[in-house]
N, C-alpha and C positions, 0 to 999 in steps of 0.2 A: 503493496501499500506505496502509495507519495504521498508529500507532503500535503498537498492540496489535499488529498479525498481525508486523508488522518480529519481535517480543518471543518469539510463538513457532514464529519461524522459526530464531529464533538455537536459541532454548533445548527446544524441541519442544513439543508439543500440554501445553497447562493446562487445566484449568480456570478459571474465576476465580467469585465468589461474588457470588451475587449480590443477599445483602447483608453487613456488615462481621460475623464471628466473631464479637470483642468491638475495642474504643477502648479506649487507653492515652495518659493524657497525663501525662508524668513532670517536673515543678518540681526541675530536679536533684536531689541525692539523698534531700530532705529532701519531698516529697510524692507523690503518683501518682493523676489519677482513671481511673477504671475503672467504661468500661457494658456492658449483655451482661450480669451478672452475678447468676446466678440465686439461690447462697445462700452461705452461707459453711463451711465444709468440717474445718478446721482454721485456729486462732488466736493466739499465742504472739505475746509478744516481740521473736522473731525470725524468723515466717515465720508467713505467711498463708495460709493455701490460697480459692485462689477455684471454683465450678462456673460455666461461665459456661453457654450454650447450644446451645453444643456441646464436649466439649471441660472444661483448666480455667487456671486461672494459678497458678503460686508465687511470692506474693513473701517474696522476703530480706533480710534488712537486720539492724538496731539497736537499741533503743525506738520500735517499728512501735507504730499503734494508730490503730485507726478512729475520724478525729473523724466521717462523714458516714455511713448507708448509706437508702437510699432509693428505692424502684422500680426497680433496675435498677444504678444509679450508687453509684458506695462516693470517698468522698478517706479512700486510707490514708495516713497520718501518722508521719514516722521518718525514720533512718536506710534508704533504698533499696538497695544493691550489687545486689541482680538479679530479675530479675525474667523465670519462665523459663513456656514452654506446661507442662502436665501432660495 
């Protein structure tokens, strides 16, 4: 029995996505890099809401700003306190 099969035995059946919905890399509290972004839905220095290919992400913090946004990739700087799916 392989690793994935043993997890299915413990937790029940679930579907493994063929491609990731998004990818996020956080650099402490000071920056975050996010992939698979379709658009920016809301932008303020305390909250940035991103539309993904499937669903969305809400980044909350202080002094947030967009450093780079190009071809589905975005870099957000500032004090990132919370990242959650919406």
